[in-house]
C-alpha positions in Angstrom: 98.3 -64.1 -168.9 95.1 -62.1 -168.5 96.1 -61.2 -164.9 99.4 -60.0 -166.1 97.8 -57.9 -168.8 95.2 -56.4 -166.4 98.0 -55.5 -164.0 100.0 -53.8 -166.7 97.0 -51.9 -167.9 96.2 -50.7 -164.3 99.8 -49.5 -163.9 99.6 -47.6 -167.2 96.3 -45.9 -166.2 97.6 -45.0 -162.8 100.8 -43.5 -164.3 98.7 -41.3 -166.6 97.1 -39.8 -163.5 100.4 -38.2 -162.6 102.5 -35.8 -164.7 106.2 -35.3 -164.4 108.7 -32.8 -165.7 112.0 -34.3 -166.7 115.3 -32.6 -167.2 118.5 -33.6 -169.1 121.5 -31.5 -168.2 124.9 -31.7 -170.0 127.7 -29.7 -168.5 131.1 -29.9 -170.3 133.7 -28.5 -167.9 137.4 -27.9 -167.2 138.7 -29.2 -163.9 141.4 -27.7 -161.7 142.5 -30.4 -159.3 144.7 -28.3 -157.1 143.9 -30.3 -153.9 145.0 -33.9 -153.6 146.4 -36.1 -150.8 150.2 -36.1 -150.5 152.3 -34.8 -153.3 151.1 -33.0 -156.4 149.7 -35.6 -158.8 148.1 -33.7 -161.7 148.6 -30.9 -164.1 146.9 -27.5 -163.5 143.8 -28.5 -165.5 141.9 -31.4 -167.0 138.6 -31.7 -168.8 135.4 -33.6 -168.9 131.8 -33.1 -167.8 128.6 -34.4 -166.2 125.3 -35.6 -167.6 122.4 -35.3 -165.2 118.9 -36.7 -165.6 116.2 -35.7 -163.2 112.5 -35.5 -162.2 111.1 -32.2 -161.0 109.1 -31.9 -157.8 107.1 -28.9 -156.6 108.4 -26.8 -159.4 111.5 -26.3 -157.3 113.4 -29.6 -156.6 115.1 -31.7 -159.2 116.4 -35.2 -158.3 117.9 -37.9 -160.4 121.1 -39.8 -161.4 124.3 -38.2 -162.4 127.3 -39.6 -164.3 130.5 -37.9 -165.3 133.8 -38.4 -167.1 137.1 -36.5 -166.6 140.5 -36.8 -168.0 143.3 -35.5 -165.7 146.9 -35.2 -167.1 149.4 -36.6 -164.7 152.0 -34.2 -163.3 154.9 -36.4 -164.4 153.4 -37.4 -167.7 156.6 -36.4 -169.7 158.8 -38.6 -167.5 156.7 -41.7 -167.9 158.1 -44.7 -169.7 156.8 -45.8 -173.0 153.5 -47.6 -172.7 152.5 -45.9 -169.4 149.3 -43.9 -169.5 149.9 -40.2 -169.1 146.3 -39.5 -167.9 144.0 -40.5 -165.1 140.5 -41.3 -166.2 137.8 -40.7 -163.6 134.2 -41.9 -164.0 131.9 -40.6 -161.1 128.5 -42.2 -160.9 125.7 -41.4 -158.4 122.7 -39.2 -157.7 122.1 -35.4 -157.5 119.5 -33.2 -155.9 119.2 -29.5 -156.6 116.9 -26.6 -156.5 116.1 -24.0 -159.2 114.1 -20.8 -159.6 113.5 -18.0 -162.0 114.2 -14.6 -160.6 113.5 -13.1 -164.1 111.7 -14.4 -167.1 114.8 -15.5 -169.0 117.2 -16.2 -166.2 117.4 -19.5 -164.3 119.5 -20.1 -161.2 120.2 -23.5 -159.9 122.3 -25.1 -157.1 122.6 -28.6 -155.7 124.7 -31.4 -154.4 125.7 -34.8 -155.8 127.6 -37.8 -154.7 128.2 -41.5 -155.2 131.0 -43.8 -156.2 133.8 -43.1 -158.7 136.2 -45.2 -160.6 139.7 -44.0 -161.4 141.5 -45.8 -164.2 145.2 -45.7 -165.4 147.8 -48.2 -166.6 145.2 -51.0 -166.4 144.7 -50.3 -162.7 141.4 -49.3 -161.2 140.6 -47.6 -157.9 137.1 -47.1 -156.5 136.2 -44.4 -153.9 133.4 -42.1 -152.8 132.9 -38.7 -154.4 130.7 -35.6 -153.9 130.3 -32.2 -155.3 128.3 -29.0 -154.9 127.4 -27.0 -157.9 125.7 -23.7 -159.0 124.4 -22.8 -162.5 123.3 -19.6 -164.2 121.3 -20.1 -167.3 119.7 -18.1 -170.1 116.4 -19.5 -171.2 116.3 -19.7 -174.9 112.8 -21.0 -174.9 110.6 -22.9 -172.6 112.5 -26.2 -173.2 116.1 -25.2 -173.8 118.5 -23.1 -171.7 122.2 -22.6 -171.7 124.7 -21.0 -169.3 127.6 -21.4 -167.0 128.3 -24.1 -164.4 130.8 -24.1 -161.5 131.2 -26.7 -158.8 133.5 -28.1 -156.1 134.3 -31.7 -156.9 135.9 -34.0 -154.3 136.9 -37.5 -155.2 138.2 -39.3 -152.1 141.1 -41.7 -151.9 140.1 -44.4 -149.4 137.7 -42.7 -147.0 134.5 -40.6 -147.1 136.1 -37.4 -145.7 139.5 -35.8 -145.3 141.6 -37.7 -147.7 141.0 -36.4 -151.3 142.5 -38.3 -154.1 141.4 -35.5 -156.4 139.7 -32.3 -155.5 139.2 -28.9 -157.0 137.0 -26.6 -159.0 135.1 -27.3 -162.2 133.9 -24.6 -164.5 132.3 -24.8 -167.9 129.1 -24.6 -169.9 125.8 -26.1 -169.2 122.9 -27.0 -171.5 119.4 -27.9 -170.1 116.7 -29.7 -171.9 113.3 -30.0 -170.3 110.2 -32.0 -171.2 107.0 -33.1 -169.6 104.8 -36.1 -169.7 101.8 -33.8 -169.9 101.4 -31.9 -173.2 101.1 -28.2 -172.9 98.2 -26.7 -174.9 100.2 -23.5 -175.3 97.5 -21.3 -173.8 96.1 -20.1 -170.5 92.5 -21.2 -169.7 89.9 -19.8 -167.4 86.7 -21.0 -165.7 84.2 -19.1 -163.6 82.1 -20.1 -160.6 79.4 -17.7 -159.5 78.0 -17.6 -156.0 74.6 -16.4 -157.3 73.0 -15.3 -160.5 73.6 -11.7 -161.3 70.9 -9.3 -160.0 70.2 -6.6 -162.6 68.8 -4.4 -159.9 72.2 -3.9 -158.2 74.3 -4.1 -161.3 76.6 -1.2 -160.2 77.8 -3.0 -157.1 79.6 -5.7 -159.0 82.6 -3.4 -159.6 83.3 -3.7 -155.9 81.6 -6.9 -154.9 82.5 -10.1 -156.8 80.0 -12.2 -158.6 82.1 -15.3 -157.8 85.6 -16.5 -158.6 87.7 -17.0 -161.8 90.1 -19.9 -161.9 93.1 -19.2 -164.1 95.0 -22.4 -165.3 98.4 -22.2 -166.8 98.6 -24.7 -169.7 101.7 -23.0 -171.2 105.0 -24.9 -171.3 106.5 -22.6 -168.6 105.5 -20.3 -165.8 103.7 -17.1 -166.8 104.1 -13.7 -165.2 102.3 -10.4 -164.8 98.9 -12.0 -165.4 96.1 -9.5 -165.7 92.6 -10.9 -165.7 89.6 -8.9 -167.1 86.0 -9.5 -168.0 83.9 -8.0 -170.8 80.4 -8.8 -172.2 79.6 -6.9 -175.4 76.4 -4.8 -174.9 76.2 -5.4 -171.2 79.5 -4.0 -169.8 80.6 -0.4 -169.8 84.3 -1.4 -169.8 86.7 -4.3 -169.9 87.0 -4.4 -166.1 90.0 -5.7 -164.2 89.2 -8.6 -161.9 92.7 -9.3 -160.5 96.4 -9.8 -161.1 98.7 -12.7 -160.5 102.4 -12.0 -160.2 103.5 -15.4 -161.4 101.7 -18.7 -162.1 103.7 -21.9 -162.5 103.2 -24.4 -165.2 100.2 -26.7 -164.8 99.1 -24.7 -161.8 95.9 -22.8 -161.2 95.0 -19.7 -159.1 91.8 -17.9 -158.4 90.9 -14.2 -158.6 87.6 -12.5 -157.7 85.1 -12.1 -160.5 84.2 -8.4 -160.9 82.2 -6.8 -163.7 81.4 -3.3 -164.9 77.8 -3.8 -166.1 75.8 -1.1 -167.7 72.1 -0.4 -167.5 71.4 -2.5 -170.5 71.3 -5.5 -168.1 68.0 -4.1 -166.8 66.4 -5.3 -170.1 66.1 -8.8 -168.5 62.4 -8.9 -167.8 62.9 -12.7 -167.4 65.8 -14.7 -166.1 68.4 -15.3 -168.8 72.1 -15.6 -169.7 74.9 -13.2 -170.8 77.7 -14.3 -173.1 81.0 -12.7 -172.0 84.7 -13.2 -172.2 87.5 -13.6 -169.7 90.6 -11.7 -171.1 93.9 -12.9 -169.8 97.0 -10.8 -170.5 100.3 -12.4 -169.5 104.0 -12.7 -170.2 105.8 -15.9 -171.3 109.6 -15.6 -171.1 109.1 -11.8 -171.4 106.8 -12.1 -174.5 103.4 -10.5 -174.1 100.4 -12.8 -174.9 96.6 -12.7 -174.6 94.2 -15.5 -174.1 90.4 -14.9 -174.5 88.0 -17.5 -172.9 84.3 -17.3 -173.6 82.0 -17.7 -170.5 78.3 -17.6 -169.8 76.8 -15.7 -166.9 73.3 -16.4 -165.5 71.1 -13.4 -164.8 67.9 -13.0 -162.8 65.1 -10.8 -164.0 65.3 -7.1 -163.1 62.6 -7.3 -160.4 64.4 -10.0 -158.4 66.1 -9.6 -155.0 66.9 -11.4 -151.8 66.4 -9.9 -148.4 70.0 -10.7 -147.4 70.4 -7.0 -146.7 67.3 -4.8 -146.4 69.3 -1.9 -147.8 69.2 -3.5 -151.2 65.6 -2.3 -151.5 67.0 1.3 -151.9 68.1 0.5 -155.5 64.4 0.3 -156.6 63.9 3.9 -155.5 63.9 6.1 -158.6 64.1 9.8 -158.3 64.6 10.9 -161.9 62.1 8.7 -163.9 59.6 10.6 -165.9 56.6 8.9 -164.3 57.7 9.9 -160.8 58.8 13.4 -161.6 55.7 14.3 -163.5 53.5 13.4 -160.5 55.7 14.5 -157.6 56.2 18.0 -159.1 52.5 18.4 -159.7 51.6 17.4 -156.2 54.3 19.6 -154.6 53.3 22.5 -157.0 49.8 22.3 -155.7 51.1 22.2 -152.1 53.2 25.3 -152.7 50.1 27.2 -153.8 48.5 26.5 -150.5 51.6 26.6 -148.4 51.4 27.6 -144.7 54.5 29.5 -143.7 54.4 28.5 -140.0 54.3 24.8 -140.6 57.1 22.4 -141.6 57.6 22.4 -145.4 58.6 18.7 -145.7 55.5 17.6 -143.8 53.1 19.6 -145.9 54.7 18.4 -149.2 54.6 14.8 -147.9 50.9 15.1 -147.0 50.1 16.2 -150.6 52.2 13.5 -152.1 50.4 10.9 -149.9 47.0 12.3 -150.9 48.2 12.4 -154.6 49.1 8.7 -154.6 45.8 7.9 -152.9 43.9 10.0 -155.5 45.4 7.8 -158.2 43.6 4.8 -156.8 46.9 3.1 -155.7 46.1 0.4 -153.1 48.1 -2.0 -151.0 47.7 -5.5 -152.4 48.1 -8.2 -149.7 47.7 -11.1 -152.1 50.6 -11.9 -154.4 52.9 -14.7 -155.5 55.7 -13.2 -153.3 53.9 -11.9 -150.2 55.9 -9.3 -148.3 55.0 -10.6 -144.8 56.8 -13.9 -145.5 59.3 -13.2 -148.2 61.1 -10.3 -146.5 61.8 -12.5 -143.5 63.4 -15.3 -145.5 66.6 -14.3 -147.3 66.7 -17.7 -149.2 63.5 -16.7 -151.0 63.8 -14.9 -154.3 61.4 -11.9 -154.0 59.8 -10.0 -156.8 59.6 -6.2 -156.1 58.1 -3.6 -158.4 59.7 -0.4 -159.7 57.8 2.8 -159.2 56.5 3.0 -162.8 55.1 -0.5 -162.4 53.2 0.3 -159.2 51.8 3.4 -161.0 50.8 1.3 -164.0 49.2 -1.5 -161.9 47.7 0.9 -159.4 48.6 -1.6 -156.7 51.5 -3.3 -155.1 52.8 -4.9 -151.9 53.7 -2.8 -148.9 57.3 -2.4 -150.0 56.2 -1.6 -153.6 54.0 1.2 -152.3 56.9 2.4 -150.0 59.3 2.5 -152.9 56.9 4.7 -154.9 56.3 7.0 -152.0 60.0 7.4 -151.2 60.8 8.0 -154.9 58.4 10.9 -155.0 59.7 12.3 -151.7 63.3 12.1 -152.7 62.6 13.5 -156.2 61.5 16.8 -154.6 64.3 16.9 -152.1 62.6 15.4 -149.0 64.9 12.9 -147.2 63.3 9.5 -146.7 64.0 6.3 -144.7 62.3 3.0 -144.3 61.6 0.4 -141.6 60.8 -3.1 -142.8 58.6 -4.5 -139.9 57.3 -8.0 -139.7 53.8 -7.2 -140.9 54.2 -3.6 -142.2 56.4 -1.4 -144.2 57.1 2.0 -142.7 58.3 5.1 -144.6 59.9 7.7 -142.5 59.8 11.3 -143.7 62.6 13.6 -142.6 61.4 16.9 -141.2 64.7 18.4 -140.2 67.3 18.6 -137.5 66.3 17.9 -134.0 65.9 21.4 -132.5 63.5 23.4 -130.4 62.0 25.3 -133.4 60.9 22.1 -135.0 59.7 20.4 -131.8 57.5 23.4 -131.1 55.4 22.3 -134.1 54.3 19.2 -132.2 52.6 18.6 -128.9 55.3 16.1 -127.9 57.6 13.5 -129.5 55.2 10.6 -129.0 54.2 10.6 -132.7 57.7 11.3 -134.0 61.0 9.4 -134.4 64.3 11.0 -133.4 67.1 9.2 -135.3 70.6 10.4 -136.2 69.7 13.7 -134.5 66.9 14.3 -137.0 63.1 14.2 -136.6 61.1 11.8 -138.7 57.4 11.1 -139.2 56.7 7.3 -139.6 53.9 6.4 -142.1 52.4 3.0 -142.7 52.2 1.8 -146.3 49.5 -0.8 -145.5 47.1 2.1 -145.1 48.0 4.1 -148.2 44.3 4.0 -149.1 43.6 6.0 -145.9 44.4 9.7 -145.3 47.8 10.8 -144.1 46.7 11.1 -140.5 45.5 7.5 -140.4 48.7 6.2 -142.0 50.8 8.3 -139.6 48.8 6.9 -136.6 49.3 3.3 -137.8 53.0 3.9 -138.5 53.5 5.2 -134.9 51.5 2.3 -133.5 53.5 -0.4 -135.4 56.9 1.1 -134.5 55.9 1.4 -130.9 54.7 -2.2 -130.8 58.0 -3.4 -132.2 60.0 -1.3 -129.7 57.9 -2.6 -126.8 58.4 -6.2 -128.0 62.2 -5.5 -128.2 62.3 -6.4 -131.8 65.5 -5.5 -133.7 64.4 -2.6 -135.9 66.2 -1.7 -139.1 66.1 2.1 -139.8 67.5 2.5 -143.3 68.2 6.0 -144.5 68.0 6.1 -148.3 71.0 8.5 -148.7 73.1 6.1 -146.6 71.9 2.9 -148.4 72.6 4.5 -151.8 76.3 4.6 -150.9 76.3 0.8 -151.3 73.3 0.2 -153.4 72.8 3.1 -155.9 69.4 3.6 -157.6 69.1 1.5 -160.7 67.1 4.3 -162.3 65.0 1.9 -164.3 61.7 3.2 -165.7 59.6 3.1 -168.9 60.9 6.6 -169.7 57.4 7.7 -170.4 54.9 9.9 -168.5 51.5 8.5 -169.2 49.9 9.2 -165.8 46.5 10.7 -165.5 46.8 13.9 -163.5 44.3 13.9 -160.6 41.9 16.7 -159.8 43.7 19.7 -158.2 40.5 20.6 -156.4 40.2 17.2 -154.8 44.0 17.1 -154.0 43.7 20.5 -152.2 40.7 19.4 -150.3 42.4 16.2 -149.1 45.7 18.1 -148.3 43.9 20.7 -146.3 42.0 18.1 -144.4 45.3 16.5 -143.4 46.7 19.8 -142.2 43.6 20.5 -140.2 43.8 17.1 -138.5 47.5 17.7 -137.8 46.7 21.1 -136.2 43.9 19.5 -134.1 46.2 16.7 -133.0 49.4 18.6 -132.2 48.2 22.1 -131.3 44.8 21.4 -130.0 45.9 20.2 -126.6 48.4 23.1 -126.2 45.8 25.7 -127.2 43.2 24.2 -124.9 45.7 24.3 -122.0 46.5 28.0 -122.5 42.8 28.9 -122.8 42.1 27.0 -119.6 44.9 28.9 -117.9 43.4 32.3 -119.1 40.0 31.2 -117.8 41.6 30.3 -114.4 44.1 33.1 -114.0 42.4 35.9 -115.9 43.3 37.9 -118.9 47.0 38.9 -119.2 49.3 40.0 -122.1 51.6 37.1 -121.4 49.0 34.4 -121.7 47.4 36.0 -124.8 50.9 36.3 -126.4 51.5 32.6 -125.7 48.1 31.7 -127.2 48.8 33.9 -130.3 52.2 32.2 -130.8 50.5 28.8 -130.8 48.0 30.0 -133.4 51.0 31.3 -135.5 52.8 28.0 -135.3 49.6 26.2 -136.3 49.2 28.5 -139.3 45.9 29.9 -137.9 46.8 33.5 -138.6 43.3 35.0 -138.3 43.0 33.5 -134.9 46.4 34.8 -134.0 45.5 38.4 -135.1 42.4 38.4 -132.9 44.4 37.2 -129.9 47.3 39.6 -130.4 44.9 42.6 -130.9 43.6 42.0 -127.3 47.1 41.8 -126.0 48.2 44.9 -127.9 45.3 46.9 -126.5 46.8 46.0 -123.1 50.0 47.8 -124.2 52.0 44.7 -125.1 54.8 45.8 -127.5 55.6 42.1 -128.5 52.0 41.7 -129.5 52.1 44.8 -131.7 55.3 43.6 -133.4 53.7 40.2 -134.0 50.6 41.8 -135.5 52.8 43.7 -137.9 54.6 40.5 -138.8 51.4 38.5 -139.5 49.8 41.3 -141.5 53.0 41.6 -143.5 52.8 37.9 -144.3 49.2 38.5 -145.4 50.4 41.4 -147.5 48.2 43.8 -145.6 50.9 46.5 -145.7 49.0 49.5 -144.4 47.6 47.8 -141.3 51.1 46.3 -140.6 52.6 49.8 -140.9 50.2 51.2 -138.4 51.2 48.6 -135.8 55.0 49.1 -136.3 54.5 52.9 -135.9 52.6 52.3 -132.6 55.6 50.2 -131.4 58.0 53.1 -132.3 55.8 55.6 -130.5 56.2 53.5 -127.3 59.8 52.3 -127.9 61.5 54.6 -130.4 64.7 52.4 -130.3 62.9 49.2 -131.2 65.1 47.9 -134.0 62.8 45.1 -135.1 59.9 47.5 -135.7 62.2 50.1 -137.4 63.7 47.5 -139.9 60.2 46.1 -140.7 58.8 49.5 -141.2 61.4 50.4 -143.8 60.6 47.2 -145.7 56.9 48.0 -145.7 57.4 51.5 -146.9 59.4 50.1 -149.8 56.6 47.8 -150.7 54.0 50.6 -150.5 56.2 52.7 -152.8 56.3 50.0 -155.4 52.6 49.6 -155.5 
């Protein structure tokens, strides 16, 4: 007895693991038996109907038993003798299989076939024969369980064979009523669950509008299919809008489908100084039989702290770069303001400003810290590690940081004053590249050669090492060139990430303390350090060229051409006093270009009267010299305004 009970219990539990949709269809119909074997046997029409029961498979196929009952009046019923039955009673019994679908919310179309054995009864006589039919239904869905409509079919009841000898055949037409029910109860709602690939990174909160956090699974627990499903996400206080994640045209009953999980986070998510969670809602708008409904499902999203990132893509680091925070702007504008007051016209503007910014950061006492819980040298090479990276305001507050932290601060200051920046994350160093301008002869003339430069994307860049931020600009530049050269010689794959390009995918987070509390360094010390950097640059880049021309003058003798070449080098180096001395020698030899150049240099130094004298000498020799004539007019205007 126990074995029998255990077996029954096991069968019940296994049955509960499956769900079935059942249908009961009643179709009262008129029959028009216009085709029979031999002579005409029946009147024009009879009546009856079918009752179908079925199980639904795949939300498409319905299979089950079918039984019918029809009464067909005989053609000669008026001539029959008393006691004879005027009707033929037909009882078909068998199985049916059909398909159904819903082209519109309230419309159901169905078609199928059925067959089996029928019994025909009259005058206490019975005849059994095969039968089959093909049917089509059009139904209006009153609700999710009931529908009613029209049914037509071709019914063929054979006489004594399967095919070709109909005892009764013709069309049936009538009404149809469908009743549907399921072994699984419908909750009357649509549910959702989320699965995230990774916790949310506040740093890159803007990218989740285009890059999914994970997936949302929508489950239809309504009692019928749902249509025009629109899935959205919102989190009060942390999202800027109720953002659309995806749409589903139709979702069948008891089925699930996934859509990407997108979110329109706002900058409030940057408040997470520690890892935490966000409470949000999945909003599901849908239609059930044409009626609009909304289901709201609460979800919880895990969030990392705002300093966290993984090196799955080195371009992510660009989001830390802040160009409009008060801490950065206060200092960068001060550094560049000082540089402008001591600006050298002949030298590259970006390079001079970058030198002063470098020395400004150094004057604040910012140092590269090699020891930390998340060392750059190992963490940036392993994308599975969760790295901790500082925002610019933190590096300024701590006066220290890893190589990448220092680089982020430096690039923030460069970009905040309009200097393009890029970075190269090397194995044991972090290189910031400073954009000088387009690759052209005018810019290349400011350097001895391109050995200390990078030419990328048809632009010229200066590579600077962040590990030597405590050294002067010349030392950091030298180390930057050395590290990049070593990597190239070792055929290491180098990433050169231009900030403006990286920001297209990873925009700046813009996070800061919104306060400017920095101690402004001494302007005198900043100027001294900046001028030292420029002097070293001139010695490094122009020294060899100047020495070569001087040696040629010594070997070949004095000539206006060589002196003009030497004077041009002094002008490019910003050594105007040296250039004046050289051009004066050439001018005394009758060189008109030297005279014009003297006028130009003296004009830059605002020595208007001496400049005027040189332009007048040019015109005495060459009255048609347009350059001298135009510059002389400008100088006379200046003198009149004094």
